[in-house]
N, C-alpha and C positions, 0 to 999 in steps of 0.2 A: 504494500500500500504506500502511496506517495506521501511526502510531507505535507503537500497542499491539501490532500483529502483529510489527513489527520487534523490539520488546522481548522478546516471547515467544520469538522465534527467536534471541535473543542478539546482534542487531545494534544495540548501544546507540548507536554513533556515528550510524548511519542514523536511529534514532528521534529523537536529539537534533536532527539537521538538520531533520527534518520539523516538530518542535515549534517550533524557532526560526522557521522560515518561516511556520508557521501563526499564531504570535503576532504576527509583524510585519505579517501581512496581515489580522488580525482587528481590527475596530473596537472601541474601548473601550466603545462604547454597547451592545455585545451582552451585557453583564452576565454572567449565569451561564455562558454558553457561553465567554466569554473567560476567566472565572475557572477553568473546567475546563482550558482550553488552557494557561494560565500554570502551573496546578498540575502538569499533566503535564510541562511543561518542567522544573519543579523536580524531578520524579521522574526524568527522564532525566539531569539533571545529577548526581543522586546515583549513578545507575548508571554514569556516566562518570567517577566519582571526584571529584566536586565537592560534598561534603555541605553546605558553607557556602553555595554558590549555591542548593542545594536549599532550605535553610531560608528564605533570602531570597525566593525565588520563591513558595514555598507560602504564606508569610505575606502576600506581596503579593496573591496570588490570593484568599486568605481574608479580606483586609481587616483584618488584625491578629491578635493571638494567640488570639482566641476563634473565629476562622475563620467568622465570621457571613456572609462572602461565599459560602460553600458551603451548599448545602441540607442540612438536618439529617440526612437518612439517610446522607450520605457523609462527614460530619465525622469519625466514628471512624476511617475509612480515612486521611484526611489527617493527623489527629493521630498516627497510627501511623507515617506517612511521616516526620513531624518527629522522632519518637522514634528511628527508625532512623538518620536523618541525624545526630542528636546523639550517638548511640552511635559512629558512624563518626568523629566529631570527638573522641571520648574523654570527652564530658561526660555521665556517667551520671546525675547529678543533674538536668540539664535534660531528659534522655530520660525520666526518671521523672515529671517534671512533665507532659510531653506524654502519657505513658501514663495518668496520673491524669485528664487532660482527656478522653482517649479514653473512659475508663470512665464519666465523668460524661455524656458525649454519648451513649454507648450505653445509659445508664439510661433514656433516653426510650423511648417506644413506637415502635420502628423496625422495618422489614422484617426478616424472618428472615435470619440470617447476619451482620448488621452488628455484633453484639456480638463476633463472632469477631475483628474488627480490634483491639478494645480488649483482649481476652484475649491476642492475639498480641503486642501492644505490651508488655503486662505480662510475658509470658514472656521476651521478648527482654531486657528490663531485668533480670529475675531471673537470666537466664543470665549477663549481664555482671557481676552481683554474686555469681556462683557460688552462687546460692540453689537448693537441690535441688527447690524447688517449680516450677522452670522447665519441667521435662518434663511433669508433669501439667497445668500451665496451658496449655502449647502443645497438648496433646492435647484439652483442652476447646475450644480455638479450632478445631482440626481438625474436631471433632464439629459445631460450629456451622456451619462452611463446608460440611461434607458434607450436613447437613440442608437447607441452602439451595442445594445443587447448584452449588457454586462450586469446581470441582476445582483450579484453579490456586492459589487461596488456601489450599485444604486441603493441597495439596502443600507450599506454603511453610511452613505451620504444622507439618506433619509433619517437614520438614527441621529446623526449630528443635527440635522434640521429640527427634529423633534425636541431635542434637548435645548437648542437655541431658541426655538419658538416659545417653549415653556418659560425660559428665562426672561423673555420679553412679555410675559403675561398672556400669550396667545395659546391658552391651554387646549382649547378644542382643536385647533389646527395641529398642535403638537401631537395630540392623541391620534388624530387621523393619520399623520405620518407614521407613527409607530405601528398602527394597524397594518399599514403597507409593508413596513419592515418585517413584521411577523409573517405576513403572507409570502413575501419574497424568500425569507429564510426557510420557511416550511417547504416551499417549492424546490429549493436547492438542497434541502437536507442539512442545513447549517445550524447545528445545535448551539454553538457558542453565541452566534449572532441572535438567534431566537431568544436565548436566555437573557441577553443584554437588553433586548427590546422589551421583554416581559417585565424585567426589573424596572426599567425606565418608565414603562406604562403605568405600573403600580405607583411609582413615586410621584408622577405628574398627576395621576388621578386623585391621589390623596391630597395634593396641594390645590387642585382646581376648586374654585368656589362652587357652591351648590347652585343648581339651576334656579332661576327666579321664577316665581309663580305670580299669576295675576292678582291684583289687589281686589279684595272682596268689597262689594258696595257698603258704604257707610263707614269705611275705615279711613 
C-alpha cells in the first residue's frame, strides 16, 4: 500500500514508515523521483507532528528555497506545504513568504488546479492573521480544485473556508462548507479529513447562535 493511501486513511505513522524506507532504498541518481520521495517524507513528518523536519526535508528535496529541484507544475503545492509547516511552528511571517512564492510559481502557465495551492496557502496565512479575506480566498482555491477535479484538495480548501467563515461570524455558511467537506471525504474514503470536518462541524455548531423565532403578538 502506498504512503499516499495511508495518509488519506489517516495512518500517518504507517505513511511515515513507508516514506522513510523508500528514501533509504532510492538512489540519489534518480533525480526527480527521489526529490518527490524526500518531499513526501517531509509531508508525512508534518502530519506526524514534526513541522521542523518537514521544512528541512522539503527544502532538501527542492534543492533550496526556490524549490528548483521540483518540476514547475508542482512547486505551488510544495511551497504551500512549507507555509503550513511554518504556521505549525508559529512563524506566520515565514509562512507568508512561502505563500508569496507559491503565488509567484502559480503565475506561470501551469495545468488547471495548480493555482489552487497558492490560493490555499494565502488563505491559511490570512486565517492565522485573522484576516476576514481568508474565507473567500479559500473558496477561490476550492473552485480551482473543483474545476481540475481534485476532490481531496477541494475538501481541504473547503475545510479552511469553513473555519475562516466561522471566525468571521458566518456560521451557517461555514457549516454548509463543512457538509461539503464530509461528502467529498466520504466519496474519497479519506478518514482523516472526514474526522477533521466532523470535529470542526461540532465546534462551529456549538458556537452558532440559536435560530431566531418570530415575535408573538402582544410582546
